[in-house]
C-alpha positions in Angstrom: -32.6 15.8 -21.3 -31.9 15.8 -17.6 -28.1 15.7 -16.9 -26.9 13.3 -14.3 -24.7 14.4 -11.3 -21.0 14.6 -12.1 -19.8 14.5 -8.5 -18.9 11.1 -7.0 -20.7 9.7 -4.0 -19.8 11.3 -0.7 -16.7 9.7 0.7 -15.3 8.6 -2.6 -12.1 10.1 -4.0 -11.4 11.5 -7.5 -8.0 13.1 -8.3 -7.0 15.3 -11.2 -4.2 13.9 -13.5 -1.3 15.8 -11.8 -2.7 14.8 -8.4 -2.9 11.2 -9.4 0.6 11.2 -10.7 1.8 12.5 -7.3 -0.3 9.9 -5.5 1.1 7.1 -7.6 4.7 8.4 -7.3 4.4 8.4 -3.5 2.8 4.9 -3.5 5.6 3.5 -5.6 8.3 5.1 -3.4 6.8 3.6 -0.3 6.1 0.2 -1.8 9.7 0.0 -3.0 10.8 0.3 0.7 8.6 -2.6 1.5 10.0 -4.7 -1.4 13.5 -4.0 -0.3 12.6 -5.3 3.2 11.4 -8.6 1.7 7.7 -8.2 2.0 5.6 -10.3 -0.4 3.1 -8.1 -2.3 -0.3 -9.6 -2.1 -3.5 -8.7 -4.0 -6.3 -10.3 -2.0 -10.0 -10.3 -3.0 -11.9 -7.1 -2.3 -15.0 -9.1 -1.5 -15.1 -11.6 1.4 -17.8 -13.8 2.8 -19.7 -11.9 5.6 -18.7 -14.6 8.1 -15.0 -13.9 7.4 -15.5 -10.2 7.9 -17.5 -10.4 11.1 -18.6 -12.7 13.9 -21.8 -10.8 14.3 -25.1 -12.2 13.0 -27.1 -9.0 13.3 -27.0 -7.4 9.9 -28.9 -4.4 11.0 -26.1 -3.5 13.3 -23.1 -4.2 11.1 -24.4 -3.0 7.8 -24.0 0.6 9.1 -20.2 -0.1 9.3 -19.6 -2.2 6.2 -20.9 -2.5 2.6 -22.8 -5.8 2.7 -24.8 -7.5 0.1 -26.2 -10.9 -0.8 -26.0 -13.1 -4.0 -28.2 -16.1 -3.8 -27.7 -17.7 -0.4 -24.2 -16.2 0.1 -23.8 -13.1 2.3 -20.8 -11.0 1.3 -19.1 -7.7 2.1 -16.4 -5.4 0.8 -13.2 -5.5 2.9 -12.8 -2.8 5.5 -9.2 -3.6 6.4 -6.5 -5.9 5.2 -5.8 -8.0 8.4 -8.9 -10.2 8.3 -8.4 -11.2 4.7 -4.7 -11.8 5.3 -5.5 -14.1 8.3 -7.9 -16.1 6.2 -5.2 -16.3 3.4 -2.4 -17.4 5.8 -4.6 -20.0 7.5 -5.5 -21.4 4.1 -2.0 -21.6 2.8 -0.1 -22.7 5.9 1.7 -25.5 4.1 2.8 -23.2 1.2 4.3 -20.4 3.2 7.6 -19.9 5.0 7.4 -18.5 8.5 8.0 -15.8 9.7 5.9 -14.7 6.7 6.1 -11.1 5.6 3.1 -9.8 3.7 2.3 -6.4 2.2 -0.9 -5.1 0.7 -1.8 -1.8 -1.1 -5.4 -1.8 -2.1 -8.8 -0.1 -1.7 -10.8 -0.6 1.4 -14.4 0.3 2.1 -16.3 1.5 5.2 -20.1 2.0 5.3 -19.8 4.7 7.9 -20.8 8.3 7.4 -18.1 10.1 5.5 -16.1 12.7 7.4 -13.2 15.0 6.6 -10.1 12.7 6.1 -12.2 9.6 6.6 -13.4 8.2 3.4 -15.8 5.4 2.4 -13.4 4.2 -0.3 -9.8 4.6 0.5 -6.3 3.2 -0.1 -4.4 1.6 2.7 -0.9 0.2 2.8 -0.5 -2.8 5.1 2.5 -4.7 6.2 2.5 -7.8 8.5 4.9 -10.4 9.8 3.3 -13.6 11.0 4.8 -16.6 12.9 3.6 -20.0 14.1 3.1 -20.2 17.9 5.7 -17.5 18.8 7.1 -14.4 17.3 10.0 -12.3 18.7 9.2 -8.7 19.5 12.2 -7.8 17.4 9.7 -8.2 14.5 7.5 -5.5 16.0 10.6 -3.2 16.0 11.3 -4.2 12.4 7.7 -3.3 11.3 8.2 0.1 12.9 11.6 0.5 11.2 10.1 -0.3 7.8 7.2 2.1 8.3 9.6 4.8 9.4 11.7 4.3 6.2 8.5 4.2 4.0 7.3 7.6 5.4 10.8 9.0 5.2 10.9 8.1 1.5 8.2 10.7 0.9 9.2 13.2 3.5 9.6 15.9 0.8 5.8 16.0 0.7 4.7 15.1 4.3 7.6 16.2 6.4 9.2 14.3 9.3 7.4 11.7 11.4 7.7 10.3 14.9 6.5 7.0 16.4 4.6 6.7 19.7 4.8 3.3 21.4 2.3 2.0 23.9 1.9 -1.3 25.8 -1.3 -3.3 26.2 0.5 -5.7 28.6 1.4 -2.7 30.9 -2.2 -1.7 31.2 -3.4 -5.3 31.7 -0.9 -5.5 34.6 -2.2 -2.2 36.0 -5.8 -3.3 35.8 -4.9 -6.6 37.5 -3.1 -4.7 40.2 -6.3 -2.6 40.7 -8.5 -5.6 40.5 -10.8 -4.1 37.9 -13.7 -6.1 36.5 -13.7 -7.2 32.8 -16.3 -4.4 32.0 -14.2 -1.8 33.8 -11.0 -2.9 32.0 -12.8 -2.5 28.6 -14.3 0.9 29.5 -11.1 2.3 30.9 -9.2 1.1 27.8 -11.7 3.0 25.6 -11.1 6.1 27.7 -7.3 5.8 27.4 -7.6 5.5 23.7 -9.6 8.7 23.5 -7.6 10.6 26.1 -5.7 12.9 23.7 -9.0 14.0 22.1 -10.8 14.4 25.4 -8.4 16.5 27.4 -7.3 15.9 31.0 -10.4 17.3 32.7 -12.9 15.3 30.6 -10.7 12.2 30.9 -10.7 12.6 34.7 -14.5 13.0 34.8 -15.1 10.0 32.6 -12.7 7.9 34.6 -14.7 8.9 37.8 -18.0 7.9 36.2 -16.5 4.5 35.1 -14.7 3.5 38.4 -16.2 5.6 41.1 -13.1 4.9 43.2 -10.7 7.8 43.9 -7.7 5.6 44.7 -8.0 3.6 41.5 -8.6 6.8 39.4 -5.5 8.4 40.9 -3.3 5.4 40.0 -4.4 5.5 36.4 -4.0 9.3 36.1 -0.6 9.1 37.7 0.7 7.0 34.8 0.3 10.0 32.6 1.8 12.4 35.1 4.7 10.5 36.8 5.4 7.9 34.1 5.5 4.1 34.1 8.7 3.6 35.9 7.2 4.3 39.3 5.3 1.0 39.0 8.5 -1.1 39.1 8.4 -3.8 41.8 4.6 -3.5 42.1 4.0 -6.9 40.6 5.8 -9.5 38.5 3.5 -8.9 35.6 4.2 -5.1 35.7 7.9 -5.7 35.9 7.7 -7.9 32.8 5.7 -5.4 30.8 8.0 -2.5 31.8 11.1 -4.5 30.9 9.6 -5.4 27.5 8.8 -1.8 26.8 12.2 -0.3 27.8 14.2 -3.1 26.0 12.0 -2.6 22.9 12.9 1.1 22.8 16.6 0.2 22.7 16.0 -2.2 19.8 14.2 0.5 17.9 17.1 2.9 18.4 19.5 0.2 17.2 17.4 -0.3 14.1 17.8 3.4 13.2 14.4 4.6 14.4 15.3 7.9 16.1 13.1 10.1 18.3 10.6 7.3 19.2 8.7 8.1 22.4 6.8 5.9 24.9 3.2 7.0 25.0 0.9 5.0 27.2 -2.2 6.7 25.9 -1.8 4.6 22.7 -4.2 1.7 23.1 -5.4 0.9 19.5 -8.3 -1.4 18.7 -9.4 -3.5 21.7 -10.6 -6.5 19.6 -7.2 -6.9 17.8 -4.1 -6.0 19.7 -2.6 -7.9 22.7 1.0 -6.6 22.9 3.0 -3.6 22.1 1.1 -1.0 20.0 2.3 2.1 18.1 1.2 5.1 16.1 3.1 7.4 13.7 2.4 11.1 13.8 3.4 13.7 11.1 5.3 16.4 13.0 4.2 19.2 10.5 0.7 17.9 10.0 -0.9 17.2 13.4 -4.3 17.6 11.8 -4.0 14.2 10.3 -3.8 12.5 13.6 -2.5 9.0 13.1 -0.6 8.5 9.8 0.1 4.8 10.5 -0.5 2.5 13.3 -0.6 -1.1 14.5 0.7 -3.6 16.9 0.9 -7.3 17.9 -2.1 -9.6 17.7 -2.2 -13.1 19.2 -4.0 -15.8 17.3 -6.2 -13.5 15.2 -6.7 -16.4 12.7 -8.2 -18.7 15.3 -11.5 -18.8 13.5 -9.8 -20.1 10.4 -7.2 -22.5 11.8 -6.4 -24.6 14.9 -2.7 -23.6 14.4 -1.8 -20.6 16.5 -0.7 -17.8 14.2 0.9 -14.8 16.0 1.4 -11.6 14.1 2.5 -8.0 14.2 1.1 -5.6 11.6 0.4 -2.1 10.8 -1.5 0.0 8.3 -0.5 3.3 6.7 -3.4 5.6 6.0 -2.4 6.4 2.5 -5.5 8.0 1.2 -6.0 9.8 4.5 -2.6 11.5 4.1 -2.1 12.1 0.4 -5.7 12.5 -0.9 -6.4 15.0 1.9 -3.2 16.9 1.3 -3.8 17.0 -2.5 -7.4 18.1 -2.2 -6.4 20.9 0.1 -3.5 22.0 -2.2 -0.9 21.2 0.4 1.5 19.7 -2.1 3.3 21.5 -4.9 2.3 19.7 -8.0 4.4 21.6 -10.5 6.9 18.7 -10.9 4.0 16.4 -11.9 2.3 18.8 -14.3 4.3 18.0 -17.5 4.9 14.3 -17.9 4.9 14.4 -21.7 8.3 14.5 -23.4 7.2 14.7 -27.1 3.9 15.3 -28.9 4.1 13.9 -32.4 2.0 16.0 -34.7 0.8 14.3 -37.9 0.0 16.4 -40.9 -2.2 14.3 -43.2 -3.5 10.7 -43.2 -0.7 9.6 -45.6 1.9 10.3 -42.8 0.2 8.3 -40.0 2.2 5.1 -40.7 5.6 6.9 -40.6 4.6 8.9 -37.5 3.4 5.7 -35.7 6.9 4.1 -36.3 8.5 7.2 -34.8 6.2 7.1 -31.7 7.1 3.4 -31.1 10.8 4.1 -31.4 10.5 7.0 -29.0 8.7 4.8 -26.5 11.3 2.0 -26.9 13.9 4.6 -25.8 12.0 5.4 -22.7 10.7 8.7 -24.0 7.1 9.6 -23.1 5.4 10.3 -26.4 1.8 10.9 -27.5 0.4 11.2 -31.0 -2.0 13.8 -32.3 -4.0 11.8 -34.8 -6.7 14.2 -35.9 -4.8 14.7 -39.1 -7.4 17.0 -40.6 -6.7 19.6 -37.9 -4.7 22.7 -38.8 -1.1 23.0 -37.6 -2.2 25.8 -35.2 -4.6 23.5 -33.5 -2.0 20.8 -33.2 0.7 23.0 -31.7 -1.8 24.4 -29.3 -2.6 20.9 -28.1 1.1 20.2 -27.6 1.4 23.4 -25.5 -1.6 22.6 -23.4 -0.4 19.1 -22.4 3.0 20.6 -21.5 5.0 18.6 -24.0 8.7 19.6 -23.9 9.0 19.0 -27.6 6.8 18.8 -30.6 7.8 16.5 -33.4 6.2 17.5 -36.7 5.6 14.9 -39.4 4.5 16.2 -42.8 5.0 15.1 -46.3 8.6 16.4 -46.5 9.6 14.6 -43.3 8.0 11.3 -44.5 9.6 11.5 -47.9 13.1 12.2 -46.5 12.9 10.0 -43.4 13.5 12.9 -41.0 11.6 14.7 -38.3 11.0 18.4 -37.5 11.8 18.9 -33.8 10.5 22.0 -32.0 11.7 22.9 -28.5 8.5 24.2 -26.9 10.2 26.4 -24.4 12.8 28.1 -26.7 10.7 27.9 -29.9 13.8 26.6 -31.8 13.0 24.2 -34.5 15.3 22.0 -36.6 15.1 19.1 -39.0 17.0 16.0 -37.8 17.3 12.3 -38.3 15.2 10.4 -35.7 18.4 9.1 -34.0 19.8 12.7 -33.7 16.4 13.9 -32.4 16.4 11.2 -29.7 19.8 12.3 -28.6 18.7 15.9 -28.5 15.6 15.0 -26.4 17.6 12.9 -24.0 20.2 15.6 -23.6 23.1 13.6 -25.1 
């Protein structure tokens, strides 16, 4: 018989038990931060209509980016991010939600792109968004950043410290208007700015020259990264407004407890989404991960679902990108997640299964992690070896004598000490009372 492959498809993640426990522990820690900040935890459909996921009609073009399929006459796709589905959800429940509405999602996403290191085809992403009707104060942008900072700090023992870089789309819009760039030039220069850190200064300058072919305009854009944004004060009302928004925003961030935030005008983010302030979080000790979390403000993203103007600010934390990559590369000490079992209950003979099962239920009722070894025909040696292999702290042995006398034999797997006790005394012993 030909054996089938045991490896998952390229770009799909599988973790070993200790890795998964660490992954889940970190997810729970971070989600708790979001809960304490009042975010509603949503579980939206993984499959959406294709028309929800994209405005494009050319399937040959978009099927290389998404997982698309058809059932009957309905074209569908797997979600690639959380924002589009959330916009549909909010537009569909306008009368049932209180605004500003805070929403969080932690779910799997799917990309049909070629898998690369740290960029998976199936991955977990943690989203948080705040949405308002018609207007939304930039104070909410600061709060989103504050909550992300707290979420990342909650697992800093694994990923180290983080820092947020803040950019401004309105600043660049004002610069481009000042330089009288065409719509195509604006788009192309934005793309270059977003890639600047990866390109390097020389390649950026060459690409800028190819795009603008105007030395004066090229020098103005390059000077932003050399001399800073403040030199553009009093150049135009639009620039003054953008600079004021950015500098005031940094003060709000500091007041909210976000320390070390930096203004970084190379942050541009997705051109199709963001219209205001944008930001990215970097892990100080792990620059190889690039952006750990990022987002920004979007104006009326739900316009194709509702005539009501829905303004939002949102962000996504690249959960799988961070933790799955670190776990796969053995960058996290998993020793604390290796032994989750408190007690292995070893049953000697079928006639003792009923008593052992009662004991297991009582242990679990007391918050003790307990597993049963129910192959009752196995020798004691095999059973105690199993207890040792799963890392159980204690073995609780149930034989004929224990059942008859309503007691248990409790063996400390580290010291080797064994004693016969009532179940209540055994529980106290296990719990260190």
